[in-house]
C-alpha positions in Angstrom: 13.7 83.9 -116.8 11.9 87.1 -117.8 12.1 87.7 -121.5 13.4 90.6 -123.3 10.9 92.5 -125.2 12.4 94.5 -128.2 10.6 97.9 -128.5 12.6 99.2 -131.8 10.2 100.1 -134.9 11.0 97.9 -137.5 12.5 99.7 -139.8 16.3 100.0 -139.5 17.6 104.1 -138.9 20.7 105.2 -138.2 21.5 106.4 -134.7 23.0 109.9 -134.0 26.6 109.5 -132.5 26.5 109.1 -128.6 27.3 112.1 -126.8 30.7 112.3 -124.8 31.1 113.4 -121.5 29.5 112.0 -118.0 26.5 109.6 -118.9 24.0 111.3 -116.6 24.0 113.9 -118.9 24.1 112.2 -122.4 20.4 111.2 -122.5 17.4 113.1 -121.0 15.7 110.6 -118.8 18.4 110.2 -117.0 18.6 113.3 -114.6 14.9 114.0 -114.7 13.7 110.0 -114.0 16.6 110.3 -111.1 15.2 114.0 -110.0 11.8 112.8 -110.3 12.0 109.7 -107.9 14.2 112.0 -105.6 12.0 114.4 -105.3 9.0 111.8 -104.5 10.3 110.8 -101.8 11.6 114.2 -100.5 8.3 115.5 -100.8 6.7 113.4 -98.3 9.3 114.7 -95.7 8.5 118.3 -96.7 4.5 118.1 -96.8 4.9 116.8 -93.0 7.6 120.0 -92.3 4.8 122.1 -93.7 2.2 120.9 -91.7 4.7 121.0 -88.6 5.2 124.6 -89.3 9.4 124.3 -89.7 8.7 125.8 -93.2 8.5 129.4 -92.5 6.3 131.4 -95.3 6.3 129.5 -98.3 5.1 130.6 -101.2 2.8 127.7 -102.3 1.5 125.7 -99.2 -1.2 123.1 -98.4 -3.0 121.4 -101.1 -1.7 124.0 -103.7 1.5 122.9 -102.9 0.8 119.1 -103.2 -1.0 119.9 -106.4 1.5 121.9 -108.2 4.7 120.3 -107.3 2.7 116.6 -108.7 2.1 118.0 -111.7 4.8 120.4 -112.5 7.5 119.0 -110.3 7.1 115.0 -110.2 4.9 114.7 -113.4 6.5 117.4 -115.9 10.1 116.0 -114.7 9.0 112.8 -116.1 7.2 113.8 -119.3 10.3 115.9 -120.3 12.8 113.0 -119.9 10.9 110.7 -121.9 10.3 113.4 -124.5 14.0 114.7 -124.8 15.0 110.8 -124.9 12.1 109.3 -127.5 12.7 112.5 -129.5 16.0 111.5 -130.2 14.9 108.5 -131.6 11.9 109.5 -133.2 13.8 112.6 -135.0 17.0 111.5 -135.4 18.4 114.5 -134.3 20.3 115.2 -131.0 17.7 116.2 -128.1 19.7 118.5 -125.5 22.9 116.4 -123.7 25.8 117.9 -121.4 25.7 121.3 -120.7 22.5 122.5 -121.7 20.4 119.2 -120.2 22.3 120.0 -116.8 20.9 123.6 -117.1 17.2 122.6 -117.8 17.5 120.1 -114.8 19.0 122.7 -112.6 16.3 125.1 -114.2 13.6 122.4 -112.6 15.8 122.1 -109.1 15.8 126.1 -108.9 12.0 125.8 -109.3 11.3 123.5 -106.8 13.1 125.3 -104.0 11.5 128.6 -104.9 8.2 127.6 -104.3 8.9 126.8 -100.7 10.1 130.6 -100.2 8.6 133.5 -99.8 9.7 134.9 -103.3 6.8 134.2 -105.6 7.6 136.2 -108.6 10.7 134.4 -108.7 8.8 130.8 -108.4 6.2 131.9 -110.8 9.0 132.8 -113.5 11.0 129.7 -112.8 8.3 127.5 -113.2 7.1 128.7 -116.4 10.4 128.8 -117.9 10.9 125.1 -117.3 8.1 123.8 -119.5 8.7 126.9 -122.4 12.6 125.9 -122.2 11.4 122.2 -122.9 9.5 122.8 -125.4 11.8 124.9 -127.4 14.2 122.2 -127.0 12.1 119.5 -128.3 11.1 121.8 -130.8 14.7 122.1 -132.7 15.0 118.4 -133.4 11.7 117.9 -134.4 11.4 120.7 -137.2 15.4 119.7 -138.1 13.7 116.6 -139.2 10.4 117.8 -140.0 9.0 115.2 -137.8 5.6 116.5 -138.2 4.0 113.3 -136.5 5.3 114.6 -133.1 5.0 118.6 -133.3 2.1 118.3 -131.1 4.1 117.1 -128.0 5.8 120.7 -128.3 2.3 122.3 -127.6 1.2 120.2 -125.3 4.5 121.1 -123.3 3.6 124.9 -124.2 -0.1 124.3 -122.7 1.6 123.2 -119.4 3.7 126.4 -119.3 0.2 128.1 -120.1 -1.2 126.0 -117.2 1.5 126.9 -114.6 0.9 130.8 -115.9 -2.7 130.4 -114.6 -1.6 129.1 -111.4 0.8 131.0 -110.8 -1.2 134.6 -111.8 -3.7 133.6 -109.9 -2.0 133.2 -106.7 -0.3 136.2 -107.3 -3.3 137.9 -107.3 -3.0 139.2 -111.2 -5.8 137.0 -112.3 -9.3 135.8 -111.0 -10.0 132.1 -112.1 -12.4 130.0 -111.0 -11.3 127.2 -108.6 -8.1 125.6 -109.6 -8.4 126.0 -113.2 -4.9 126.0 -113.9 -4.2 123.1 -112.2 -7.4 120.9 -113.7 -6.0 122.5 -117.2 -2.4 120.8 -116.6 -4.2 117.4 -115.3 -6.2 117.2 -118.5 -3.3 117.8 -120.6 -1.2 115.1 -118.7 -3.9 112.9 -119.1 -3.8 113.1 -123.1 -0.3 112.6 -123.0 -0.5 109.5 -120.9 -3.0 108.1 -123.3 -1.1 109.0 -126.7 2.1 107.3 -125.2 0.1 104.5 -124.0 -1.0 103.9 -127.5 2.1 104.0 -128.8 3.7 101.6 -126.2 1.2 99.3 -124.6 0.0 97.3 -128.1 3.6 97.0 -129.2 4.8 95.6 -125.7 2.2 93.2 -125.6 2.3 91.7 -128.9 6.0 91.4 -128.9 6.2 90.0 -125.3 3.3 87.8 -125.1 3.1 84.8 -127.5 0.1 84.7 -129.5 -1.7 88.1 -128.2 -3.1 90.4 -130.6 -3.4 93.6 -129.5 -5.5 95.7 -131.8 -5.8 99.4 -132.8 -8.9 100.4 -134.1 -8.3 104.0 -136.1 -11.8 105.4 -135.6 -12.1 104.3 -131.7 -8.5 106.1 -131.4 -9.3 109.2 -132.6 -12.8 109.1 -130.3 -10.8 108.4 -127.2 -8.1 111.0 -128.0 -10.8 113.6 -129.1 -12.9 113.3 -126.4 -10.0 114.0 -123.8 -9.1 117.0 -126.0 -12.8 118.0 -125.8 -12.9 117.6 -122.3 -9.6 119.6 -121.9 -11.2 122.9 -123.9 -14.3 121.9 -122.0 -12.5 122.5 -118.7 -10.8 125.4 -119.9 -14.1 127.4 -121.1 -15.9 126.3 -117.9 -18.5 124.8 -119.7 -21.8 123.2 -117.4 -21.4 120.5 -115.5 -23.5 118.4 -117.1 -21.9 118.6 -120.3 -18.8 117.8 -118.4 -20.1 114.6 -117.1 -21.3 113.6 -120.6 -17.7 114.1 -121.9 -16.1 112.2 -119.2 -18.5 109.6 -119.5 -18.2 108.9 -123.2 -14.7 109.1 -122.5 -14.3 106.4 -119.9 -16.5 104.6 -122.2 -14.2 105.0 -125.3 -10.9 104.2 -123.2 -12.3 101.3 -121.8 -12.8 99.6 -125.0 -9.7 100.5 -126.2 -8.4 98.7 -123.2 -10.1 95.7 -124.1 -8.9 95.8 -127.6 -5.4 95.2 -126.0 -6.2 91.9 -124.7 -5.3 92.5 -121.1 -6.3 89.3 -120.1 -3.3 87.5 -122.3 -0.7 89.2 -120.5 -0.9 87.9 -116.5 2.3 85.6 -117.1 4.4 88.5 -118.2 4.5 91.3 -115.3 6.4 94.0 -117.5 3.5 94.1 -120.0 0.6 93.7 -117.3 1.8 96.3 -115.3 1.1 98.5 -118.4 -2.5 97.5 -118.9 -2.8 98.0 -114.9 -1.7 101.3 -115.2 -3.6 102.3 -118.3 -6.8 101.2 -116.4 -6.8 103.9 -114.1 -7.6 106.4 -117.2 -11.4 105.0 -117.9 -11.2 105.1 -113.5 -10.7 108.6 -113.6 -12.9 109.5 -116.5 -15.7 107.6 -114.8 -15.2 109.2 -111.3 -15.3 112.6 -113.2 -19.0 112.0 -114.1 -20.1 112.7 -110.4 -18.8 116.5 -111.1 -19.3 118.5 -108.4 -19.6 116.4 -104.6 -18.4 116.2 -101.4 -17.1 112.7 -101.4 -13.4 113.2 -100.2 -12.6 109.5 -100.8 -13.7 109.7 -104.3 -11.6 113.4 -104.4 -8.6 111.7 -103.6 -8.6 108.6 -105.7 -9.5 111.0 -108.9 -7.1 114.1 -108.1 -4.2 112.3 -106.5 -3.9 108.9 -106.9 -4.6 107.6 -110.3 -2.4 110.6 -112.2 0.5 109.3 -110.4 -0.2 105.4 -110.5 -0.6 105.5 -114.1 2.0 107.9 -115.2 4.7 105.7 -112.8 3.7 102.6 -114.1 3.5 103.4 -117.9 7.2 105.1 -117.6 8.8 102.7 -115.0 7.5 100.1 -117.6 9.5 101.5 -120.2 12.5 101.3 -118.0 16.0 102.7 -119.4 14.9 102.2 -123.1 11.9 105.0 -124.0 11.1 104.6 -127.7 
């Protein structure tokens, strides 16, 4: 029989009254997790239709559509759904429900449709507007509760909006940027969000769900591991030399591997709901180790680094939380 793992913080706090109305629009994760999972399946067919020439003149096509929709479509929907639900618990304030939540979900859907049409400016506006609107919606309860510990999540959503803006201004010919600068920036931000969420969730799940487990936090290592991800983000934005990027990625891989080992993953093999979190987090040091290679022609490494690990890590971390984000 599967054990039920409590994930509430020890201190009892009164919760906001549950909103009335249709259940789908009562909590942020419900529409966005549903949309993300549905889109993950639908995107395979859309990808095939593009290759078959059945989608006439889409604004984004081929690999750039794939990368854009993985980050600003699927991943961003999961992150926003998680933050709207977790933010409600963290701040004891209401996050968007009802019509405002439905409007945000509709904006996300419109953004997904527009990138497959020839209307580039409309697609750009919708895709930048969604993370901006989500950031503003998350800021309101945090500011009302003076929940300063989580203000940075608002900043991260704003960074994702900036990354989306870079991608679209480059596609529209307004900016000339090196490579896929906006895509790399977004991936770095997502990596940092996953690392922060894992640090809050994985040790707690391990200690609550595995008898005798002693997953540990080391304050200096936490700062180092997360700080190196921010440094890598800054280095990518500033287009620093590849050797420096490789050094940061290598140090980051070592720090995050050590962080993972302190969580004692070997104690969790009898609890699938726990070990899957550890397996998901392991993709972060794997990604950073692969980034040490820098510019390369190895297509297999490129697929693993840029496509497989972000989806696997994020899906498994958030799936393990199920219907009860923190």
